[in-house]
C-alpha positions as CSV (number, residue, x, y, z in Angstrom):
1,X,4.4,-2.3,-2.5
2,X,1.9,-0.7,-2.2
3,X,2.4,-0.4,-2.3
4,X,0.3,1.0,0.6
5,X,-2.2,3.1,2.8
6,X,-2.7,0.3,5.4
7,X,-1.2,2.2,8.3
8,X,-4.0,4.8,8.3
9,X,-6.0,2.7,10.8
10,X,-3.5,2.8,13.6
11,X,-4.7,5.9,15.4
12,X,-8.3,4.8,15.3
13,X,-7.5,1.4,16.6
14,X,-5.6,2.8,19.7
15,X,-8.7,4.6,21.1
16,X,-10.0,3.6,24.4
17,X,-13.3,1.6,24.5
18,X,-15.1,4.7,25.9
19,X,-13.9,6.8,23.1
20,X,-15.0,4.3,20.5
21,X,-18.4,4.0,22.1
22,X,-18.7,7.8,22.1
23,X,-17.8,7.8,18.5
24,X,-20.5,5.3,17.7
25,X,-23.2,7.2,19.6
26,X,-22.4,10.6,18.1
27,X,-24.0,11.7,14.9
28,X,-20.6,11.8,13.1
29,X,-19.0,8.8,11.4
30,X,-16.0,7.2,13.1
31,X,-12.7,9.1,12.7
32,X,-11.4,6.8,10.0
33,X,-8.3,8.1,8.4
34,X,-9.5,7.0,5.0
35,X,-12.8,8.9,5.2
36,X,-12.9,12.0,2.9
37,X,-14.3,15.2,4.3
38,X,-17.5,14.7,2.3
39,X,-18.6,12.0,4.7
40,X,-19.4,14.5,7.5
41,X,-23.0,14.7,8.6
42,X,-25.0,17.9,9.2
43,X,-24.0,19.7,12.3
44,X,-27.7,20.1,13.4
45,X,-27.9,16.4,14.3
46,X,-27.6,15.9,18.1
47,X,-25.9,13.0,19.9
48,X,-29.1,12.3,21.8
49,X,-31.2,11.4,18.8
50,X,-32.9,8.1,19.8
51,X,-33.3,7.1,16.2
52,X,-29.6,7.2,15.6
53,X,-28.6,3.5,15.0
54,X,-25.7,2.1,16.9
55,X,-24.1,-1.4,16.7
56,X,-24.9,-4.2,19.1
57,X,-21.7,-5.8,20.6
58,X,-22.1,-8.9,18.4
59,X,-22.4,-6.7,15.3
60,X,-19.1,-5.0,15.9
61,X,-16.4,-6.7,13.7
62,X,-13.8,-6.2,16.5
63,X,-16.0,-8.5,18.7
64,X,-16.1,-11.4,16.2
65,X,-14.2,-14.6,17.1
66,X,-10.4,-14.4,16.6
67,X,-10.6,-17.3,14.1
68,X,-13.1,-15.4,12.0
69,X,-11.2,-12.2,12.1
70,X,-7.9,-13.8,11.2
71,X,-9.5,-15.8,8.4
72,X,-10.8,-12.6,6.9
73,X,-7.4,-11.0,7.3
74,X,-5.6,-13.9,5.5
75,X,-8.0,-13.8,2.6
76,X,-7.4,-10.1,2.2
77,X,-3.7,-10.5,2.5
78,X,-3.7,-13.2,-0.1
79,X,-5.7,-10.9,-2.5
80,X,-3.2,-8.1,-1.9
81,X,-0.3,-10.4,-2.5
82,X,-1.8,-11.5,-5.8
83,X,-2.3,-7.9,-6.9
84,X,1.4,-7.0,-6.4
85,X,2.6,-10.4,-7.6
86,X,0.9,-9.6,-11.0
87,X,3.0,-6.5,-11.3
88,X,6.4,-8.2,-11.2
89,X,5.4,-11.5,-12.7
90,X,5.6,-9.8,-16.1
91,X,9.4,-9.4,-15.7
92,X,10.2,-12.7,-17.3
93,X,7.5,-12.7,-19.9
94,X,9.3,-10.1,-21.9
95,X,11.2,-12.4,-24.2
96,X,8.0,-14.2,-25.1
97,X,6.3,-10.9,-25.8
98,X,9.1,-9.9,-28.2
99,X,8.8,-13.1,-30.1
100,X,5.1,-13.6,-30.2
101,X,3.9,-10.0,-30.5
102,X,6.7,-8.7,-32.7
103,X,7.9,-5.9,-30.5
104,X,11.1,-4.8,-28.9
105,X,12.4,-5.3,-25.4
106,X,12.2,-1.6,-24.4
107,X,8.4,-1.7,-25.1
108,X,7.8,-4.8,-23.0
109,X,9.2,-3.1,-19.9
110,X,6.0,-1.0,-20.0
111,X,4.1,-4.1,-19.0
112,X,5.4,-3.5,-15.5
113,X,5.4,0.3,-15.5
114,X,1.8,0.7,-16.7
115,X,0.5,-1.9,-14.3
116,X,2.2,-0.1,-11.4
117,X,0.8,3.3,-12.6
118,X,-2.6,1.7,-12.5
119,X,-2.0,0.7,-8.9
120,X,-1.1,4.4,-8.2
121,X,-4.2,5.9,-9.8
122,X,-6.8,3.3,-8.8
123,X,-7.0,4.4,-5.1
124,X,-8.1,7.9,-6.1
125,X,-11.4,6.5,-7.3
126,X,-11.7,3.3,-5.3
127,X,-11.1,4.9,-1.9
128,X,-14.2,7.2,-2.0
129,X,-16.3,4.4,-3.4
130,X,-15.5,2.2,-0.4
131,X,-16.7,4.9,2.0
132,X,-20.2,4.7,0.4
133,X,-20.6,1.1,-0.8
134,X,-18.6,-0.7,1.8
135,X,-15.4,-2.6,1.7
136,X,-16.5,-6.1,0.7
137,X,-18.6,-4.8,-2.3
138,X,-15.5,-3.0,-3.5
139,X,-13.4,-6.1,-3.0
140,X,-15.7,-8.3,-5.0
141,X,-16.4,-5.9,-7.9
142,X,-12.8,-4.9,-8.3
143,X,-11.5,-8.5,-8.2
144,X,-14.1,-9.6,-10.7
145,X,-13.0,-6.8,-13.0
146,X,-9.3,-7.7,-12.3
147,X,-10.1,-11.3,-13.3
148,X,-12.1,-10.3,-16.4
149,X,-9.5,-7.9,-17.8
150,X,-6.6,-10.3,-17.2
151,X,-8.0,-12.5,-20.1
152,X,-6.9,-10.1,-22.8
153,X,-3.4,-10.1,-21.3
154,X,-3.4,-13.9,-21.4
155,X,-4.4,-14.0,-25.1
156,X,-3.4,-10.6,-26.5
157,X,-3.8,-10.1,-30.3
158,X,-1.1,-7.4,-30.3
159,X,1.2,-5.4,-28.0
160,X,-1.0,-2.3,-27.7
161,X,-3.9,-4.4,-26.5
162,X,-1.7,-6.1,-24.0
163,X,-0.3,-2.9,-22.5
164,X,-3.8,-1.2,-22.3
165,X,-5.2,-4.1,-20.3
166,X,-2.1,-4.3,-18.1
167,X,-2.9,-0.7,-17.0
168,X,-6.6,-1.5,-16.5
169,X,-5.8,-4.6,-14.4
170,X,-3.4,-2.7,-12.2
171,X,-6.1,0.0,-11.7
172,X,-8.7,-2.7,-10.8
173,X,-6.5,-4.6,-8.4
174,X,-5.5,-1.5,-6.4
175,X,-8.5,-1.8,-4.1
176,X,-6.4,-4.1,-1.9
177,X,-3.7,-1.5,-1.5
178,X,-6.1,1.4,-0.7
179,X,-8.9,-0.2,1.2
180,X,-7.5,-3.3,2.8
181,X,-5.7,-1.4,5.5
182,X,-9.0,0.0,6.7
183,X,-10.3,-3.6,7.0
184,X,-7.5,-4.3,9.4
185,X,-8.6,-1.4,11.6
186,X,-12.2,-2.6,11.4
187,X,-11.3,-6.0,12.7
188,X,-8.6,-5.4,15.3
189,X,-8.0,-2.9,18.2
190,X,-5.3,-1.8,20.6
191,X,-2.1,-3.8,20.6
192,X,-3.5,-6.5,18.3
193,X,-3.6,-4.1,15.3
194,X,0.2,-3.9,15.0
195,X,0.6,-7.7,14.6
196,X,-2.3,-7.9,12.2
197,X,-0.9,-5.0,10.2
198,X,2.5,-6.7,10.0
199,X,0.8,-9.8,8.6
200,X,-1.2,-7.9,6.1
201,X,1.8,-5.7,5.0
202,X,3.7,-8.8,4.1
203,X,1.2,-9.5,1.3
204,X,1.8,-6.5,-0.9
205,X,5.5,-6.2,0.0
206,X,6.3,-9.8,-0.8
207,X,4.3,-9.9,-4.0
208,X,6.9,-8.1,-6.2
209,X,9.6,-10.4,-4.9
210,X,7.7,-13.7,-5.4
211,X,6.4,-12.7,-8.8
212,X,9.7,-13.1,-10.7
213,X,10.4,-16.3,-8.8
214,X,7.3,-18.1,-10.0
215,X,7.3,-16.4,-13.4
216,X,10.9,-17.4,-14.0
217,X,10.0,-21.1,-13.3
218,X,7.0,-20.9,-15.7
219,X,8.7,-19.1,-18.5
220,X,11.7,-21.5,-18.3
221,X,9.6,-24.6,-18.6
222,X,6.3,-23.7,-20.4
223,X,4.8,-20.9,-22.5
224,X,5.0,-17.4,-21.1
225,X,1.2,-17.2,-21.3
226,X,1.0,-19.7,-18.4
227,X,2.1,-16.8,-16.1
228,X,-1.2,-15.1,-16.7
229,X,-3.1,-18.4,-16.7
230,X,-1.8,-19.1,-13.2
231,X,-2.9,-15.5,-12.3
232,X,-6.4,-16.2,-13.6
233,X,-6.6,-19.4,-11.5
234,X,-5.4,-17.5,-8.4
235,X,-7.9,-14.7,-9.1
236,X,-10.8,-17.1,-9.5
237,X,-10.0,-18.8,-6.2
238,X,-9.7,-15.4,-4.5
239,X,-13.1,-14.3,-5.7
240,X,-14.7,-17.4,-4.2
241,X,-13.0,-16.8,-0.9
242,X,-14.1,-13.2,-0.9
243,X,-17.7,-14.2,-1.3
244,X,-17.5,-17.0,1.2
245,X,-15.4,-15.6,4.0
246,X,-15.2,-11.7,3.8
247,X,-18.3,-9.9,5.1
248,X,-18.7,-6.2,5.4
249,X,-16.5,-4.7,8.1
250,X,-16.8,-1.0,7.7
251,X,-18.9,0.4,10.6
252,X,-20.6,3.3,8.9
253,X,-21.9,1.0,6.1
254,X,-22.9,-1.7,8.6
255,X,-24.9,1.0,10.5
256,X,-26.5,2.3,7.2
257,X,-27.6,-1.2,6.3
258,X,-29.0,-1.7,9.9
259,X,-30.9,1.5,9.7
260,X,-32.4,0.5,6.4
261,X,-33.4,-2.9,7.8
262,X,-35.0,-1.2,10.8
263,X,-37.0,1.2,8.6
264,X,-38.2,-1.7,6.6
265,X,-39.1,-3.9,9.6
266,X,-40.8,-1.2,11.7
267,X,-42.2,1.0,9.0
268,X,-40.7,3.9,10.9
269,X,-38.6,6.0,8.5
270,X,-37.0,8.0,11.3
271,X,-34.2,5.5,11.9
272,X,-30.9,6.8,10.4
273,X,-27.2,6.2,10.4
274,X,-24.5,8.9,10.0
275,X,-23.8,7.8,6.4
276,X,-27.4,8.6,5.5
277,X,-26.8,12.3,6.3
278,X,-23.4,12.8,4.7
279,X,-22.7,16.2,3.2
280,X,-21.6,16.4,-0.4
281,X,-22.0,14.0,-3.2
282,X,-20.1,10.9,-4.3
283,X,-18.8,12.8,-7.3
284,X,-17.3,15.5,-4.9
285,X,-15.7,12.8,-2.8
286,X,-14.0,11.3,-5.9
287,X,-12.9,14.7,-7.2
288,X,-11.5,15.5,-3.7
289,X,-9.6,12.2,-3.6
290,X,-8.2,12.7,-7.1
291,X,-7.2,16.3,-6.2
292,X,-5.7,16.1,-2.8
293,X,-2.5,14.2,-3.6
294,X,-1.4,16.9,-6.1
295,X,-2.8,20.1,-4.8
296,X,-0.7,23.2,-4.4
297,X,-1.0,26.6,-2.7
298,X,-3.8,28.8,-4.2
299,X,-4.1,31.8,-1.8
300,X,-6.6,33.4,-4.2
301,X,-9.1,30.7,-3.5
302,X,-9.4,30.8,0.4
303,X,-13.2,30.4,0.5
304,X,-13.8,27.3,-1.5
305,X,-15.7,24.4,0.1
306,X,-14.2,21.3,1.6
307,X,-13.5,20.1,-1.9
308,X,-10.2,22.0,-1.8
309,X,-9.7,22.7,1.9
310,X,-6.7,20.5,2.3
311,X,-3.8,22.0,0.2
312,X,0.0,22.0,-0.2
313,X,0.7,18.6,1.4
314,X,3.0,16.9,-1.1
315,X,4.5,19.9,-3.0
316,X,4.8,22.4,-0.1
317,X,5.2,20.4,3.1
318,X,8.9,19.6,3.1
319,X,8.7,17.0,5.8
320,X,6.1,15.0,3.9
321,X,7.8,15.4,0.6
322,X,11.2,14.2,2.0
323,X,9.6,11.1,3.6
324,X,7.6,10.4,0.5
325,X,10.7,10.7,-1.7
326,X,12.7,8.4,0.6
327,X,10.1,5.6,0.5
328,X,9.6,6.2,-3.2
329,X,13.3,5.8,-3.9
330,X,13.4,2.5,-2.1
331,X,10.4,1.1,-3.9
332,X,11.8,2.4,-7.2
333,X,15.1,0.4,-6.6
334,X,13.0,-2.7,-5.7
335,X,11.3,-2.5,-9.1
336,X,14.5,-1.6,-10.9
337,X,15.9,-4.9,-9.6
338,X,13.5,-6.7,-12.1
339,X,15.7,-5.4,-14.9
340,X,19.0,-5.4,-12.9
341,X,19.1,-8.9,-11.6
342,X,19.0,-10.5,-15.1
343,X,22.0,-8.4,-16.0
344,X,23.8,-9.4,-12.8
345,X,23.0,-13.1,-12.7
346,X,22.3,-14.1,-16.3
347,X,25.1,-12.0,-17.8
348,X,27.5,-12.4,-14.9
349,X,26.9,-15.9,-13.7
350,X,25.2,-17.7,-16.6
351,X,21.9,-18.2,-14.9
352,X,18.9,-19.3,-16.9
353,X,15.5,-17.6,-16.5
354,X,14.3,-20.0,-13.7
355,X,17.5,-19.5,-11.7
356,X,17.4,-15.7,-12.1
357,X,13.9,-15.8,-10.6
358,X,15.2,-17.6,-7.6
359,X,17.8,-14.8,-7.1
360,X,15.0,-12.7,-5.6
361,X,14.7,-15.0,-2.6
362,X,17.3,-12.9,-0.8
363,X,15.0,-9.8,-0.8
364,X,12.0,-11.9,0.3
365,X,13.9,-13.6,3.1
366,X,15.0,-10.1,4.3
367,X,11.4,-8.9,4.4
368,X,10.3,-12.0,6.3
369,X,13.1,-11.6,8.8
370,X,12.1,-8.0,9.4
371,X,8.5,-8.9,9.8
372,X,9.4,-11.6,12.4
373,X,10.9,-8.8,14.6
374,X,7.4,-7.2,15.0
375,X,7.0,-8.4,18.6
376,X,10.2,-6.6,19.5
377,X,8.9,-3.4,18.0
378,X,5.5,-3.9,19.8
379,X,7.4,-3.9,23.1
380,X,9.3,-0.8,22.1
381,X,6.1,0.9,21.3
382,X,4.6,-0.1,24.6
383,X,7.7,1.3,26.4
384,X,7.4,4.6,24.4
385,X,3.7,4.8,25.3
386,X,4.4,4.4,29.0
387,X,7.2,7.0,28.8
388,X,4.8,9.6,27.3
389,X,1.8,8.7,29.4
390,X,0.1,6.8,26.6
391,X,0.6,9.4,23.9
392,X,4.0,9.0,22.3
393,X,5.0,11.5,19.7
394,X,4.9,10.4,16.0
395,X,8.7,10.6,15.9
396,X,8.8,7.5,18.2
397,X,7.7,5.4,15.2
398,X,10.9,6.5,13.2
399,X,13.2,4.3,15.3
400,X,12.3,1.4,12.9
401,X,13.0,3.7,10.0
402,X,16.5,4.6,11.4
403,X,17.5,0.9,11.3
404,X,15.9,0.6,7.8
405,X,17.8,3.7,6.6
406,X,21.1,2.0,7.6
407,X,20.3,-1.5,6.3
408,X,19.3,-0.4,2.8
409,X,22.6,1.3,1.7
410,X,24.6,-1.5,3.4
411,X,22.8,-4.1,1.4
412,X,23.2,-2.1,-1.9
413,X,26.9,-1.4,-1.4
414,X,27.5,-5.1,-0.5
415,X,25.6,-6.1,-3.5
416,X,27.4,-3.6,-5.8
417,X,30.9,-4.9,-4.9
418,X,30.0,-8.6,-5.1
419,X,28.6,-8.5,-8.6
420,X,32.0,-9.4,-10.1
421,X,32.1,-12.6,-12.1
422,X,34.7,-14.1,-9.8
423,X,32.6,-13.7,-6.7
424,X,30.4,-16.7,-6.0
425,X,26.8,-16.2,-7.0
426,X,25.4,-16.8,-3.5
427,X,27.2,-13.7,-2.1
428,X,25.1,-11.0,-4.0
429,X,22.0,-12.9,-3.1
430,X,22.9,-12.8,0.6
431,X,23.7,-9.1,0.1
432,X,20.2,-8.5,-0.9
433,X,18.9,-9.8,2.5
434,X,19.6,-6.5,4.4
435,X,18.1,-4.5,1.6
436,X,14.9,-6.4,1.9
437,X,14.8,-6.0,5.6
438,X,15.6,-2.4,5.4
439,X,13.0,-1.7,2.8
440,X,10.3,-3.3,5.0
441,X,11.4,-1.1,7.9
442,X,11.5,2.0,5.7
443,X,8.0,1.5,4.4
444,X,6.4,0.5,7.7
445,X,8.0,3.4,9.6
446,X,7.2,6.0,7.0
447,X,3.5,4.9,6.7
448,X,3.0,5.0,10.4
449,X,4.7,8.4,10.9
450,X,2.7,10.0,8.1
451,X,-0.6,8.8,9.7
452,X,0.3,9.9,13.2
453,X,1.9,13.2,12.2
454,X,-0.7,14.2,9.7
455,X,-3.6,12.6,11.5
456,X,-6.3,15.2,10.4
457,X,-5.5,14.5,6.7
458,X,-4.0,11.0,7.0
459,X,-5.8,9.8,3.9
460,X,-4.4,12.6,1.8
461,X,-0.9,12.0,3.3
462,X,-1.1,8.3,2.3
463,X,-2.6,9.0,-1.1
464,X,0.3,11.4,-1.8
465,X,2.8,8.8,-0.7
466,X,1.2,6.1,-2.8
467,X,1.1,8.2,-5.9
468,X,4.8,9.3,-5.5
469,X,6.0,5.8,-4.7
470,X,4.2,4.1,-7.6
471,X,5.5,6.8,-10.0
472,X,9.1,5.9,-9.0
473,X,8.3,2.2,-9.3
474,X,6.9,2.7,-12.7
475,X,9.7,4.9,-14.0
476,X,12.8,3.2,-12.6
477,X,12.6,-0.1,-14.7
478,X,12.5,2.0,-17.9
479,X,16.1,3.3,-17.5
480,X,17.6,0.3,-15.5
481,X,18.9,-1.6,-18.6
482,X,20.6,1.4,-20.1
483,X,22.1,2.4,-16.7
484,X,23.5,-1.0,-16.0
485,X,24.9,-1.4,-19.6
486,X,26.7,2.0,-19.4
487,X,27.9,2.0,-15.8
488,X,28.3,-1.7,-15.3
489,X,26.8,-3.7,-12.4
490,X,29.2,-2.3,-9.8
491,X,28.9,1.4,-10.8
492,X,25.1,1.3,-11.3
493,X,24.4,-0.5,-8.0
494,X,26.8,1.7,-6.1
495,X,25.1,4.8,-7.5
496,X,21.8,3.6,-6.1
497,X,23.5,2.8,-2.8
498,X,24.9,6.4,-2.8
499,X,21.5,7.9,-3.3
500,X,20.1,5.9,-0.3
501,X,23.1,6.9,1.7
502,X,22.2,10.6,1.1
503,X,18.7,9.9,2.4
504,X,19.9,7.8,5.4
505,X,20.1,10.8,7.9
506,X,16.5,11.7,7.2
507,X,14.8,9.6,9.9
508,X,17.4,10.7,12.4
509,X,16.9,14.3,11.6
510,X,13.1,14.1,11.8
511,X,13.4,12.1,15.0
512,X,15.3,15.0,16.6
513,X,13.5,18.0,14.9
514,X,10.1,16.5,14.1
515,X,8.3,18.3,16.9
516,X,9.6,21.7,15.8
517,X,8.8,20.9,12.1
518,X,5.3,19.9,13.0
519,X,4.8,23.1,14.9
520,X,5.6,25.1,11.7
521,X,3.6,22.8,9.4
522,X,0.1,23.8,8.3
523,X,-1.1,20.2,8.3
524,X,0.9,18.2,10.9
525,X,-0.4,17.8,14.4
526,X,1.5,19.8,17.0
527,X,3.0,18.2,20.1
């Protein structure tokens, strides 16, 4: 889903070794897309400072053994999968909530919406914290809180308590959607980062699909509370793996800790790391992170500090807004399916809860098939790099989005006109396969393009996209039931297919006109 700012590391990972070495030796922190402007160090520092700490080769996470790096990646991917799994697993607990907590079905839908909104807001706080305290500290603390606050959702005294803690758990679990992508960039470089990113991306993308599958099986055979008990077991195992297998990988924090160790061992307080001389405060960084996704044009405030330097991105840069809306629409439809599939398969084909959960397999298979094509896209990217002397334009990354833009409406139209009762149940499930593949391509292509086209403010570009996508994902399930009841399964699904058809030309238009649009943009990099 997430959901997801993972692609912000691609540009940094493609630097040459010489560039990376220069970055390490300079008195500025590495050009990490996630870093807020407040992490800059004073301009008076000089690159020749002999007390500036740099990493030894064996201290650089990119030089660790392949086994160790991939083990770290798999643990992080599992944690991200668990975080988004928890969002959709609530889909089939709604009947139990109505019975046990004496509420109505419309209110129970909020258990998904509030969790997803927590996923949207969490990165605004957690992102800046990770730049100061490191990635593994954020992982551990956030997952412990995720685990602790899941207990009230497992044994809720009333519906209000349940909903409040659903939002809080979503907020706490969002670290693996906002920070984990940076870990991929910490661990891998060059061409390896694309394959690593594809593996990581499957975690949060498949989570919402697998959630109903497992939740449906649980709720069909045992008490609905076991959905959250299984989540607790998974969280506890993940916490153990985070402590055992995931060390710190963020270079500025590693350097800061090394400088502190050298000062202690030598008694010489002149040793320093770039993070020791960062400008601004942590509070400013958090305020900036919370502000940048929603800022607008304020010409009467041209002289404010870096707290509000980056403006207009989401609301006033049309290219970013259209791409954000496109990916948000696709994610909204994915979350709408949690309410639509029970109508299609339980009402139309007599499925029980367990069988309805299995109906999401089509979307998951589509995503897996799309991810399996990553080697082909890697070769295409290498060809584009050779064509443009190693520096392909951001629009080259939209070829994947063009295919995704076609597959999504094809899958939805196919699904719409196979929801009739007389059509075998397997056909609409097969129809959801191209939707799943197309969604994977849309998300991956959009994330990569935003990072490359808005490289100076990539973190803000991804924060805007995350907030917009999660808002759609939170809202769409709220009206899904009424829409399907009034328009029918064919009309409602065809309406969604029509909306995605209207957006289908977008990657083709930006592919052709992107260079000119970037020239006119205040924020995008020029050709």
